[in-house]
N, C-alpha and C positions, 0 to 999 in steps of 0.2 A: 573517432571513427569507432563504430557500434561494431561488437566481435559478437558473435555467435556461435555459445557454447550450450552446453546439454548440464543441468544439474542432475543430481543422483537423485530420487528420491527414495528408493527404493534396491531392494538388490536386481529387480528385475523391468526396475523403468526407471526411465529417467522424462523429463521433459525440456524441454527448448526454451532460451533465454538471451536477453541482451542482454550485453553489456560497452558501459561505457567508464573510460578511464579519465579525471583529469592528466591537463598536459603537462599545468602548474604544482607545486607545490613540492613538501615533502614527502614523506610517506614519514609512519599512518598515516592517514586518510577515513575521514568517516564515511562510513557506510550508509546506501538506503536501497530499500528491495521495491519498486514501483511498480504497481499493481494496477493491471490495463482496464481500462471499459468492456461495457459488450460487445464493443465492435471485435476486439481478445489484440492478439498481437500483429499490431499494426502499424503502421510506417508514422501515427502522431504518436505511439508508444514509442518509438525511437527517439523521435527527438524529445519526451520529455526527459529519459534517458543521461542526452548530451544536453538536457541543458542541464542536470541537475552535478552531472561533468562537470562542465565549464566551469559554476560554483563549488566547482574542490571536491566531493562527492566519488565514493566507489559507485556505478550506482546498477543493478543489476534486476531486471523487469523478466519473469517468470513467461508462459506462455502457459497460464494456467485449465484453457481446454484442449492444450495435443491433442490437438486438430480442427477441423473447423462442423462436424457433426452435429445436427439440432440437438443429438444426445446428449453435448460434448456440453454446450452451454447449458439443458435443462441442469443435468445434476453442479453442472457449475451454479445457478443459480441457488437452486436447492442448498448446498452445502454451506451457502450467505447465510441463507436464511435457519440452521439451525444448526449453523457454531462450528460444526465438528464436517468433520470428513476433509476426503483429499484433494482438496484449495488448499486446506489450510495445512498439509502434509505437502504439497508444496511451497510454503511460503516459508515453513518451518526449513524449508532445507536448504531456501535461496539463502534467508537467512544466516545458515549454516555454515552456508561455501561464503559467505565475504567474511565471520566469524574467522575461521580459519583461516584465510585471505592473508600472508607478510605487510600485506600493505594497504591495509584496513586495521583502525582501530575497532575492537570487537568490542566494546565500549561505548563506543558513538553510530551505532546502529538504529536507523528509525525506517520506519515502511510510508511509502504516501501511493495515497491511490488516488482512479479519477473515475467517478462516476461509480457503478459496482464497485469496483476497485477501493472507491474510499470506506464503501463501509466496511470489507472485508480489509479492510487497513484497520479501522474502528476494535472489530472485532479479536485480528489475530494480535494488534497488541493488550488487549485487554492478559493478558499471560504476561506479562509484564518483561518480556523479551525484547523488547525491542526499548530505544533509549530516549523517542520520541513518535507520537504519531501525527501522520497529515493529510485530515480525507479533503481532498476537493471537492467540493458535491454529493458527498456520499448518504448513502441509507442509514437511517441510526433508529436502534431498536426503540420498539414502549420504551422497557423497564431500564431502570437506572442500572440496574443490581447484573445487568447482562455489558451494563461494562467498570464494573467494581475491578477496581486492580487495575484499569490504564495506567500509565505513564501522560507527563506530562505531550498534552495537543495545543496543534495549531489548523483550525478545522480555516474553509476560504466560501464563501459559497456566493450566490449570484440575486442580487433581489429580486428580479426579473425574474427569476427561475420557480413558477409556482407551483412546481414538482418537488422540488427537495428545499426550498426556505419551510416551510411545517419541520425540515429535519435540524436542517439548523437551529433554531428557537429551542428543538427540543436537546441538544445535543448543549446548548450554552445550557440550560437550566438541569441536565443529568449531571452534571460535567460542574455547576455548584453545588448541587448536594447531594456530591460523595467529593467534594474540594480537592479534586484535584487543578492542578496549574492546570492552563488553560486559556486560548484567542481563539476567538469563533469572529469570521470576520464576515464580511454580509455589506458587499461594493453595490453600492446604489448603480441599476442603468447597465447592471449587471444580467442576464441569462443563462444559461445553461450556458 
């Protein structure tokens, strides 16, 4: 079951988030911050959270847009490009909520993202606060230095995704250059 919760981002601002809990196993569980794609806080995002919970994770997916206006989307995309700003504050606040839960192992929190969220996952994990990064067909910066300090990473891309396939190749090259433990999977006959 998915529950809607509020993530305190500042003294005056909260963001809606989806929370999914594992049905089996004993705490403390690993945790995962799940970052949505460009469509935002959707039913698809809730399914991703449930899949993580079914695999034994406490999953929280914040609503980075904090609304659906074009301005929210533009502001979020700008934040991803710069690697700074409110979206990263929301991701950090979500990680903090997971880390302070008694049923979560604070040393086993990862970040996963889909499309736009994959790009956020990579850059958010470069600050060494996550145990693992798992981008699913996310954008990769041109400069390897933007990923310096990245935690171990497992990435998934489709070979028929002509937009993001070059990103998969760039990510593998960057991670190799930086000496970061990684797996970059490119699946044949798979698109975006």
